[in-house]
C-alpha positions as CSV (number, residue, x, y, z in Angstrom):
1,M,0.0,0.0,0.0
2,K,1.4,3.4,-1.0
3,S,1.9,6.1,1.6
4,D,2.4,9.9,1.6
5,D,6.1,9.1,2.0
6,D,6.0,7.0,-1.2
7,I,4.6,10.0,-3.1
8,K,7.3,12.3,-1.7
9,Y,10.2,10.0,-2.6
10,M,8.7,9.2,-6.0
11,Q,8.7,12.9,-6.7
12,L,12.4,13.0,-5.9
13,A,12.8,10.1,-8.4
14,V,10.9,12.1,-11.0
15,D,13.1,15.1,-10.4
16,Q,16.1,12.8,-11.0
17,A,14.6,11.4,-14.3
18,K,14.1,15.0,-15.6
19,R,17.9,15.4,-15.6
20,G,18.1,12.9,-18.5
21,Q,15.4,14.5,-20.7
22,G,16.6,14.8,-24.3
23,R,19.7,12.7,-23.6
24,T,18.6,9.1,-23.3
25,S,17.1,8.3,-26.7
26,P,16.0,5.7,-27.7
27,N,15.8,4.8,-24.0
28,P,13.3,6.3,-21.6
29,C,14.1,8.9,-18.9
30,V,14.3,7.1,-15.6
31,G,15.1,8.3,-12.1
32,A,15.7,6.3,-8.9
33,V,16.0,7.1,-5.2
34,I,16.9,4.7,-2.4
35,V,15.6,5.3,1.1
36,R,16.5,3.6,4.3
37,D,15.0,4.4,7.7
38,G,13.5,7.6,6.3
39,V,16.7,8.9,4.9
40,V,17.7,9.2,1.3
41,A,20.7,6.9,0.9
42,G,21.3,7.1,-2.8
43,H,19.9,8.5,-6.1
44,G,20.6,8.3,-9.8
45,Y,19.2,8.7,-13.3
46,H,19.8,7.2,-16.7
47,R,22.2,9.5,-18.5
48,R,22.3,8.1,-22.0
49,A,21.7,4.9,-23.9
50,G,24.4,2.3,-23.3
51,T,25.3,3.6,-19.9
52,P,24.1,2.2,-16.5
53,H,20.4,2.6,-15.8
54,A,18.9,4.7,-13.0
55,E,18.6,1.8,-10.6
56,I,22.3,0.9,-11.0
57,N,23.5,4.4,-10.4
58,A,21.3,4.7,-7.3
59,I,22.5,1.3,-6.0
60,T,26.1,2.4,-6.5
61,D,25.5,5.7,-4.8
62,A,23.8,4.0,-1.8
63,G,26.4,1.2,-1.4
64,E,25.9,-0.9,1.7
65,S,22.8,1.1,2.7
66,C,20.8,-0.8,0.1
67,A,20.3,-3.7,2.5
68,G,16.7,-3.7,3.7
69,A,16.0,-0.4,2.0
70,T,13.3,0.8,-0.5
71,I,14.0,1.8,-4.0
72,Y,11.7,4.3,-5.8
73,V,12.0,4.1,-9.6
74,T,9.9,6.0,-12.2
75,L,9.8,3.0,-14.6
76,E,9.6,-0.7,-13.9
77,P,13.1,-2.2,-13.6
78,C,14.0,-3.9,-16.9
79,N,14.0,-7.7,-16.9
80,H,16.1,-8.5,-19.9
81,T,19.7,-8.2,-21.1
82,G,20.2,-5.5,-23.7
83,R,23.1,-3.1,-23.8
84,T,23.2,-3.6,-20.0
85,P,22.3,-6.4,-17.6
86,P,18.7,-6.6,-16.2
87,C,18.1,-4.1,-13.4
88,S,15.6,-6.5,-11.7
89,R,18.5,-8.8,-10.9
90,A,20.6,-5.9,-9.6
91,V,17.8,-4.8,-7.3
92,L,17.6,-8.3,-5.9
93,A,21.3,-8.7,-5.5
94,A,21.7,-5.4,-3.7
95,G,19.4,-6.6,-0.9
96,L,16.6,-4.1,-1.4
97,K,13.4,-5.3,0.2
98,R,10.8,-2.9,-1.2
99,V,10.3,-1.6,-4.7
100,V,8.0,1.4,-5.5
101,I,7.4,1.9,-9.2
102,G,5.9,4.8,-11.0
103,M,4.8,3.1,-14.2
104,A,5.0,-0.3,-15.8
105,D,7.3,-0.8,-18.8
106,P,5.1,-1.2,-21.9
107,N,7.9,-3.0,-23.8
108,P,7.1,-6.7,-23.8
109,V,10.8,-7.5,-24.1
110,A,12.0,-5.4,-21.2
111,G,9.0,-5.6,-19.0
112,G,8.3,-8.1,-16.3
113,G,10.7,-6.8,-13.6
114,A,7.9,-6.2,-11.1
115,D,6.6,-9.7,-11.4
116,F,10.1,-11.2,-11.1
117,L,10.9,-9.2,-7.9
118,R,7.5,-10.0,-6.4
119,A,8.1,-13.7,-7.0
120,Q,11.5,-13.3,-5.2
121,G,9.6,-12.1,-2.1
122,L,10.1,-8.4,-2.4
123,D,7.3,-6.0,-1.6
124,V,6.5,-4.3,-4.9
125,I,4.1,-1.4,-5.4
126,L,3.2,-0.2,-8.9
127,G,1.5,3.1,-10.0
128,V,2.8,5.8,-7.7
129,L,2.7,9.2,-9.5
130,E,1.9,7.2,-12.6
131,D,0.6,10.1,-14.6
132,E,3.7,12.2,-13.9
133,C,6.0,9.4,-14.8
134,T,4.1,8.7,-18.0
135,R,4.3,12.4,-19.0
136,L,8.1,12.2,-18.7
137,N,8.2,9.5,-21.4
138,Y,5.7,10.4,-24.0
139,P,8.4,10.2,-26.7
140,F,9.6,6.8,-25.5
141,L,6.1,5.4,-25.3
142,K,5.3,6.5,-28.9
143,Y,8.6,5.4,-30.3
144,S,8.3,2.0,-28.6
145,S,5.0,1.3,-30.2
146,T,5.3,3.0,-33.6
147,G,9.0,3.6,-34.3
148,L,8.2,7.2,-34.9
149,P,9.2,10.3,-32.9
150,W,6.9,12.3,-30.7
151,V,5.9,15.5,-32.6
152,A,5.6,18.7,-30.6
153,M,4.4,21.8,-32.5
154,K,5.7,25.1,-31.1
155,A,4.9,28.7,-32.1
156,G,5.1,32.2,-30.8
157,M,2.1,34.3,-31.9
158,S,-0.1,37.3,-31.3
159,L,-3.5,37.3,-29.9
160,D,-5.0,37.1,-33.4
161,G,-2.8,34.1,-34.3
162,M,0.0,35.8,-36.3
163,I,3.6,34.5,-36.1
164,S,5.1,37.5,-37.8
165,R,4.1,41.2,-38.2
166,R,4.4,41.1,-42.0
167,R,4.2,38.2,-44.4
168,G,7.7,37.2,-45.7
169,H,9.4,38.8,-42.7
170,G,10.8,37.4,-39.5
171,G,11.2,38.8,-36.1
172,A,10.2,37.8,-32.6
173,I,6.6,38.1,-31.5
174,T,6.9,37.0,-27.9
175,G,9.1,38.3,-25.0
176,P,12.4,37.1,-23.4
177,E,10.7,34.8,-20.9
178,S,9.1,32.9,-23.7
179,K,12.4,32.8,-25.6
180,Q,14.0,31.2,-22.5
181,R,11.3,28.5,-22.3
182,V,11.8,27.7,-26.0
183,H,15.5,27.1,-25.4
184,E,14.5,24.8,-22.4
185,L,12.2,22.9,-24.8
186,R,15.0,22.6,-27.4
187,D,17.3,21.2,-24.7
188,R,14.9,18.4,-24.0
189,M,14.2,17.4,-27.6
190,D,16.2,15.1,-29.9
191,A,15.5,17.3,-33.0
192,I,14.1,20.6,-34.1
193,L,12.4,21.0,-37.5
194,I,11.6,24.0,-39.7
195,G,10.7,24.5,-43.4
196,I,12.8,26.2,-46.0
197,G,10.6,29.3,-45.9
198,T,11.5,29.9,-42.2
199,A,15.1,29.1,-42.9
200,L,15.4,31.6,-45.7
201,I,13.5,34.4,-43.9
202,D,15.1,34.1,-40.5
203,D,18.5,32.4,-41.2
204,P,18.3,30.9,-37.7
205,S,21.1,29.1,-35.9
206,L,18.6,26.6,-34.3
207,T,20.8,26.1,-31.2
208,T,20.1,25.9,-27.5
209,R,21.1,29.0,-25.6
210,L,20.9,28.5,-21.8
211,P,23.0,29.8,-19.0
212,D,24.8,26.5,-18.7
213,G,25.0,26.1,-22.5
214,G,22.4,23.4,-22.9
215,R,22.4,20.8,-25.6
216,D,21.8,21.4,-29.3
217,P,19.2,19.1,-30.9
218,L,19.6,17.7,-34.4
219,R,18.6,20.4,-36.9
220,V,16.2,19.2,-39.6
221,I,15.3,21.4,-42.6
222,L,12.6,20.4,-45.0
223,D,13.9,21.8,-48.3
224,N,12.4,20.1,-51.3
225,R,14.5,21.8,-53.9
226,L,17.7,22.4,-51.8
227,Q,17.3,26.2,-51.7
228,L,19.3,26.6,-48.5
229,S,22.6,28.4,-49.0
230,P,25.8,26.7,-47.9
231,E,26.5,30.0,-46.1
232,A,23.4,29.7,-43.9
233,A,24.1,30.5,-40.2
234,M,23.3,26.9,-39.1
235,L,26.1,25.6,-41.3
236,Q,28.6,28.3,-40.2
237,Q,28.7,27.8,-36.5
238,E,30.2,25.7,-33.8
239,S,27.7,23.0,-32.7
240,R,28.0,19.4,-31.8
241,A,24.6,18.7,-33.4
242,A,24.3,17.8,-37.1
243,T,22.1,19.6,-39.7
244,W,19.9,17.4,-41.8
245,I,18.4,18.7,-45.0
246,I,15.6,16.6,-46.4
247,C,14.8,17.1,-50.1
248,G,13.0,15.5,-52.9
249,L,14.4,12.9,-55.3
250,L,14.8,15.5,-58.1
251,A,16.8,18.2,-56.2
252,S,20.0,19.4,-57.6
253,G,23.0,17.1,-57.2
254,E,25.4,20.0,-57.5
255,R,23.7,21.9,-54.7
256,Q,23.8,18.7,-52.6
257,E,27.6,18.6,-53.0
258,Q,27.9,22.2,-52.0
259,L,25.8,21.8,-48.9
260,E,27.6,18.6,-47.9
261,R,30.9,20.4,-48.1
262,A,29.4,22.9,-45.7
263,G,28.7,20.1,-43.3
264,A,25.0,19.3,-44.0
265,V,23.7,15.8,-44.2
266,I,21.3,15.4,-47.1
267,H,18.5,12.9,-47.2
268,R,16.3,12.4,-50.2
269,I,12.7,11.2,-49.9
270,E,9.6,10.9,-52.1
271,T,7.1,13.7,-52.6
272,D,3.3,13.5,-52.7
273,P,1.2,14.2,-55.9
274,E,1.3,18.0,-55.1
275,G,5.1,17.9,-55.0
276,R,5.4,18.2,-51.2
277,L,7.7,16.1,-49.1
278,E,6.0,13.0,-47.6
279,L,5.9,13.8,-43.9
280,P,5.4,10.2,-42.8
281,Q,8.6,9.4,-44.6
282,V,10.3,12.3,-42.7
283,L,9.3,10.8,-39.4
284,Q,10.2,7.3,-40.4
285,L,13.7,8.5,-41.4
286,M,14.1,10.1,-38.0
287,G,12.8,7.1,-36.2
288,R,15.4,4.9,-37.9
289,S,18.1,7.1,-36.5
290,D,16.7,6.7,-32.9
291,I,15.2,10.2,-32.9
292,T,12.3,9.9,-30.4
293,S,11.2,13.6,-30.2
294,V,11.0,16.5,-32.6
295,L,10.1,20.1,-32.0
296,V,8.3,21.5,-35.1
297,E,9.0,25.3,-35.1
298,G,7.3,26.1,-38.4
299,G,6.6,28.2,-40.3
300,A,2.9,28.4,-41.2
301,T,3.1,25.9,-44.1
302,I,5.0,23.3,-42.0
303,H,2.5,23.7,-39.2
304,G,-0.4,23.3,-41.6
305,S,1.2,20.3,-43.3
306,F,1.7,18.4,-40.0
307,L,-1.8,19.2,-38.8
308,R,-3.3,18.2,-42.1
309,A,-1.5,14.9,-41.9
310,N,-2.6,14.3,-38.3
311,L,1.0,14.0,-37.1
312,V,1.1,16.4,-34.2
313,D,1.1,14.9,-30.7
314,Q,1.6,18.0,-28.5
315,V,1.3,21.8,-28.9
316,F,3.2,24.7,-27.3
317,L,1.7,28.1,-28.2
318,F,3.4,31.1,-26.7
319,T,0.9,34.0,-27.1
320,A,1.9,37.7,-26.8
321,P,-0.7,40.2,-25.5
322,Y,-1.2,42.2,-28.6
323,F,-2.8,42.1,-32.1
324,V,-0.9,42.2,-35.4
325,G,-3.7,42.4,-37.9
326,D,-4.2,40.9,-41.4
327,K,-0.8,41.8,-42.8
328,G,0.9,39.3,-40.5
329,T,1.7,35.6,-41.2
330,P,-0.9,33.3,-39.8
331,L,0.0,30.4,-37.5
332,V,-1.3,27.8,-40.0
333,D,-1.4,27.7,-43.8
334,G,-2.7,24.8,-45.8
335,Y,-4.9,23.3,-43.1
336,S,-8.6,23.9,-42.6
337,V,-11.6,22.1,-41.1
338,A,-14.4,20.9,-43.4
339,E,-17.8,22.4,-42.6
340,Q,-18.9,19.2,-40.9
341,G,-15.4,18.0,-40.0
342,T,-13.8,17.6,-36.6
343,P,-11.2,20.2,-35.7
344,V,-7.9,19.4,-34.1
345,T,-8.6,19.5,-30.4
346,L,-6.3,19.7,-27.4
347,T,-6.7,17.8,-24.1
348,E,-4.8,17.9,-20.8
349,I,-4.5,21.7,-21.4
350,S,-2.4,23.8,-19.1
351,T,-1.6,27.5,-19.1
352,E,1.4,29.5,-17.7
353,Q,2.2,33.1,-17.7
354,L,5.7,33.9,-18.9
355,G,6.4,37.6,-18.4
356,H,3.6,39.3,-20.4
357,D,3.0,36.2,-22.5
358,L,0.8,33.2,-22.0
359,L,1.9,29.7,-22.8
360,V,-0.9,27.3,-23.7
361,Q,0.1,23.6,-24.1
362,G,-1.8,20.4,-24.5
363,L,-2.0,17.0,-26.1
364,V,-3.7,16.5,-29.5
365,S,-6.8,14.4,-29.2
366,R,-6.8,11.6,-31.7
367,Q,-10.1,11.4,-33.5
368,S,-11.4,8.0,-34.6
């Protein structure tokens, strides 16, 4: 039976797991805390794929204090040998007597740790702060079941839904607090994606700029005809992250060579009957490279294309408290709801004030 202390210590495990966000793909974010006689004896989190899991780091940190203690872990200990040995056996060998788990592992290969430990006589409790632990791993859960990345659509806009003051021009709409939050989002995502229109107008760097530096996500540009200049800012900067340019099969081979010399990685995919890049193929390509999350930053045509294809999972809308008017660029271009159709709808909606701006976020409800 779970107690108030179980909730308190699981929250500490969740805080540990958050430290791995954006760094563990294709593995989940997992945190663990070991408590003995009401005192935290050890903690740890999964840092990146191929390294020890959260339970192992917490057990190492706690040392001999593991004997008779309780371990709180946000995800069910794995029960198979992959890149690392099964954590369920490590929990048993460490002498831990009680295991409190946030959520079950949906992977049929890795799951089963709770049943194994229960069969060995340990007290196992499942489902403490389950919703919060699940939210930590939306990308992992989707990727595990579909092989596709989690798609989060992000935009800064005015009260009347404009993402720029003039069509064909760039410039920030929202304030510095929203800008800071966007960089925090980038730091947690595997990839960031924009269309060639945004790339040509803004010439962005698409990096993460945080006080501690942060981590740059993979940059993905949808550029059907390879219009991006080899002199683009994103190709002329110091960054550990790669820049992918995804183009159509008929794009210029000469321009490809120029962009590759500038450091870009070119991927060619098929286009639809209207000549647009096939977005499902874009996501499949990313999934094959273990990209489990992507932040779609626009512009309007890209937003419309992803919504039209029903590929958006989550939305982050940063709204500034002013009107732009009809000369601005709308949030969405190329998507509309039929007269009797069902619009894209958000669930699990939350709002947050960031300076003078308002952030609205939510999950996209999948219509049958």
